C-alpha positions, 0 to 999 in steps of 0.5 A: 578524376573519373570514378566507376563501380566497382572500384572503391570511391575515396572518402574525405578521410583519404584526403586527410591521409594525403595531406599528412603525407605531404606535411611529412615530405615538406618537413623532411625533404629528401633527394632521390637519385637524379629525379630529386624527389621521393619514390612512393609505392601505393598498395591498393591504388583503386582509382589512383586518387592517392597516387595522383594527388601526391604526384600533382603536389610533389612535382619531382616525385615518382610513384609505383601504384599496384592493385590486384583488381583489373578494373582498378588498374584500368581506371587508374591508368585512365585517370593518370592520362586525364591528368597528364601524369602518366610519365611519372607513375607506373601502374601494375597489377599485383596482389601483395597477399600472395607469397613472394609477390613483393619480389616483383617490386624490388627492381624498382628500387627501395622506396621512400614512402609506402602509402595505402588505404587497405581493406580494413573493415572488420568482417562482422561490420560489413553487413552494417555498411550503407546499402549503396556501398555494399551494392556498388563497391567491390567487397574485396576493397573493404573487407579486412577479415575478422579483425580488419587486419588481413591486408594490413599485416601483409603491408607491415611484413612488406615494408622492411623489404621495400622501404629505405632505412628510415622510410615511412609507411602511412596507413588509413585504418579502423579506429580500433587498429592503432592499438592492434597494430602497435601490439603486433609490431611490438611482438615482432621487433625483428621487422625494425618497424616503429609506430611513430604517430597516430592521427585522428580524422575530422570526426576525432577518430584515430584513423591514420598511422605513421610507421617508420623503418629503423635505420642501420 
């Protein structure tokens, strides 16, 4: 995998997110059309690390990967070519925070999985990041706004429109977010989304969320 500034460099925690997704797919195998594997949407694909890791481990899967940054789109496409996975991934520019942007994804069909490592750093914590991160990585890939939820709430609103019944959303978040996301979802029952599991990272911090769309 090639990495290049200012595109976000995946952290070890992101590998744990991929492992959790793979575990869930293995426990609940599903057939998707003639392709025979899950259709996955990654929002904020960056270098393509998550999408390409999933493709390499799930030979029948297909991925739609989107990012609003042109540098990320170019790098993800280059990495897909390097790994010879370009035939099973569609990489497109898209900013999910723009009103109505989700409609551009509808023609690709309902998704089995939505995966994202979104910007989730609380804005007031940005100044505390290591100098090498602040100097070389795009702040837009890190800064999640006042409570780190600016992009996360867009993903939660997006999920019911794009996921199949009983489809899953997997997120990497700040350790303060499980409670915030749980409360946000409870106050919006019309979304038909349920926070079904929280997983800790290798440091013991609640870092990953599994949210499921309710069936009919």
